[in-house]
C-alpha positions as CSV (number, residue, x, y, z in Angstrom):
1,M,96.5,150.0,161.2
2,S,94.2,147.2,160.0
3,A,95.4,143.5,160.0
4,I,95.1,141.9,156.6
5,T,94.0,138.2,157.0
6,N,94.3,135.7,154.3
7,N,91.4,133.3,154.4
8,S,92.5,131.2,151.4
9,N,93.6,127.8,151.9
10,S,97.1,127.8,150.4
11,S,97.3,124.0,150.7
12,A,94.2,123.4,148.6
13,K,95.2,122.0,145.2
14,P,93.3,123.2,142.1
15,T,90.9,120.5,140.9
16,T,90.6,119.5,137.4
17,T,87.9,117.4,136.2
18,T,88.3,114.9,133.4
19,K,85.2,114.0,131.6
20,R,84.9,110.1,131.5
21,T,83.3,108.8,128.4
22,T,80.7,106.0,128.9
23,F,80.5,103.2,126.3
24,K,76.8,104.5,125.6
25,Q,78.3,107.9,124.8
26,K,80.7,106.3,122.5
27,I,78.1,104.6,120.5
28,R,76.0,108.0,120.4
29,Q,79.2,109.8,119.3
30,Y,80.1,107.4,116.5
31,A,76.4,107.2,115.2
32,A,76.3,111.1,115.2
33,L,79.3,111.1,112.7
34,F,77.0,109.4,110.2
35,D,75.0,112.6,109.4
36,G,74.2,112.4,105.8
37,S,77.3,114.2,104.5
38,N,79.9,112.5,102.3
39,K,83.2,112.0,104.6
40,D,86.4,110.5,104.1
41,F,86.9,107.6,106.7
42,S,90.2,109.1,107.8
43,D,88.2,111.8,109.4
44,I,86.6,109.4,111.9
45,E,89.0,106.6,112.0
46,S,90.1,107.5,115.6
47,A,86.6,107.2,116.8
48,F,86.2,104.0,115.1
49,D,89.2,102.5,116.9
50,D,88.2,104.1,120.2
51,L,84.9,102.1,119.7
52,Y,85.9,98.8,118.4
53,H,88.1,96.3,120.0
54,D,91.1,95.1,118.0
55,D,89.9,91.5,118.4
56,F,86.3,92.5,117.1
57,L,84.0,89.9,115.7
58,G,80.6,90.1,114.5
59,T,77.7,89.2,112.2
60,E,75.7,91.2,109.8
61,S,72.0,90.9,108.8
62,N,72.9,88.5,105.9
63,G,74.7,86.2,108.3
64,E,78.0,87.1,107.1
65,E,80.9,87.1,109.9
66,V,83.0,90.5,110.0
67,N,86.1,91.3,111.9
68,K,87.4,94.9,112.6
69,E,89.0,95.4,109.1
70,T,85.8,94.3,107.4
71,K,83.6,96.5,109.5
72,K,85.9,99.4,108.9
73,Q,85.5,98.8,105.0
74,L,81.7,98.5,105.5
75,D,81.6,101.8,107.4
76,E,83.9,103.4,105.0
77,K,81.3,102.6,102.1
78,R,78.5,104.0,104.2
79,L,80.3,107.2,104.9
80,A,81.2,107.7,101.1
81,A,77.6,107.1,100.3
82,G,76.4,109.7,102.8
83,A,74.8,107.3,105.0
84,K,72.7,109.0,108.1
85,V,72.2,107.2,111.5
86,T,69.2,108.2,113.3
87,H,67.2,107.1,116.4
88,V,70.0,105.4,118.4
89,A,68.5,103.2,121.2
90,Y,70.9,101.7,123.8
91,T,69.8,99.3,126.5
92,R,72.1,97.4,128.8
93,T,71.2,94.0,129.2
94,D,74.1,92.5,131.3
95,W,77.2,93.6,132.9
96,N,79.0,93.3,129.6
97,K,76.3,93.4,127.1
98,A,73.9,95.9,125.5
99,L,71.2,96.1,122.8
100,V,72.0,98.8,120.2
101,K,69.2,99.5,117.8
102,Y,69.5,102.4,115.1
103,H,68.0,103.5,111.9
104,L,70.3,103.8,108.8
105,E,69.1,106.1,105.9
106,I,71.1,105.4,102.8
107,D,70.5,105.9,99.1
108,G,66.7,106.7,100.0
109,K,66.2,103.5,102.0
110,S,65.7,103.3,105.7
111,I,67.0,100.2,107.4
112,I,66.4,99.3,111.0
113,S,69.3,97.5,112.6
114,K,69.6,95.9,116.0
115,Y,72.8,94.3,117.4
116,L,73.5,92.6,120.7
117,V,77.2,93.9,121.6
118,T,79.6,92.4,124.0
119,I,81.6,95.0,125.8
120,K,85.3,94.7,126.8
121,D,87.4,97.6,127.9
122,K,84.8,100.1,127.0
123,K,84.9,98.8,123.4
124,V,82.8,96.6,121.2
125,I,84.6,93.0,121.1
126,E,81.5,91.4,119.4
127,A,78.2,92.5,117.7
128,Q,75.6,89.9,116.7
129,Y,72.7,90.9,114.6
130,V,69.4,90.3,116.3
131,N,66.2,89.6,114.5
132,G,63.3,89.1,116.9
133,F,63.1,87.5,120.4
134,A,64.6,84.2,119.2
135,G,67.6,85.9,117.6
136,M,68.1,87.9,120.8
137,V,68.3,84.6,122.7
138,K,70.6,83.1,120.2
139,A,72.9,86.1,120.1
140,A,73.2,86.1,123.9
141,W,74.0,82.4,123.9
142,V,76.6,82.8,121.2
143,S,78.1,85.8,122.8
144,D,78.5,83.9,126.2
145,F,80.0,80.9,124.6
146,H,82.7,83.0,123.0
147,L,83.5,84.8,126.2
148,I,83.9,81.4,127.9
149,R,86.1,80.3,125.0
150,R,88.1,83.6,125.2
151,V,88.7,83.2,129.0
152,Q,89.7,79.5,128.5
153,S,92.2,80.5,125.7
154,Y,94.0,82.7,128.1
155,Q,94.0,80.4,131.2
156,H,95.5,77.5,129.2
157,V,99.1,78.3,128.5
158,D,99.7,75.4,126.3
159,K,96.6,76.5,124.1
160,V,98.1,78.3,121.3
161,V,95.5,79.0,118.8
162,F,91.9,80.2,119.5
163,E,89.6,80.9,116.6
164,G,92.6,82.0,114.4
165,Y,94.2,84.2,117.0
166,V,97.5,83.3,119.0
167,S,97.1,83.7,122.7
168,P,99.2,86.3,124.3
169,F,100.1,84.1,127.1
170,A,100.8,80.9,125.0
171,D,104.2,79.3,125.3
172,L,105.2,79.0,121.6
173,T,108.3,77.2,122.4
174,A,106.4,74.4,124.2
175,A,104.3,73.8,121.0
176,K,107.3,72.8,118.9
């Protein structure tokens, strides 16, 4: 009679790998949704919310300041017009900043856009349009200034309003 041996380790646990999505991958995945076909924004809204922070602020090429809702409306119009994003370039410039450049083809026109984005919780919290080296320096300075102001607004309990937003740590009863 032969002995049957069990060489399997019964205490070993099955491993499951969860794929972590980097910020760079989120940028590329969102850009890939703009493939030139007409789409309803509701098809990509979850990807939009996964990429843009609730406190998102930015500037467009015309100098217009936008928040998350305005950005959503802009992307909704681009999707409905069948915009196509190609040639996405991503360069990390700092621990919380990246330079994102892409080509947008819409209505037979090709537009090259470049943004310095500030990252918080793997989401875009700020996007400054960049035009040339001087624009890059300005965008970096403005972004750092806003970062300092955001941090200060959370450190000072008695500071209630910062750029139109109420600090979640503010003591609203003390302000009365």
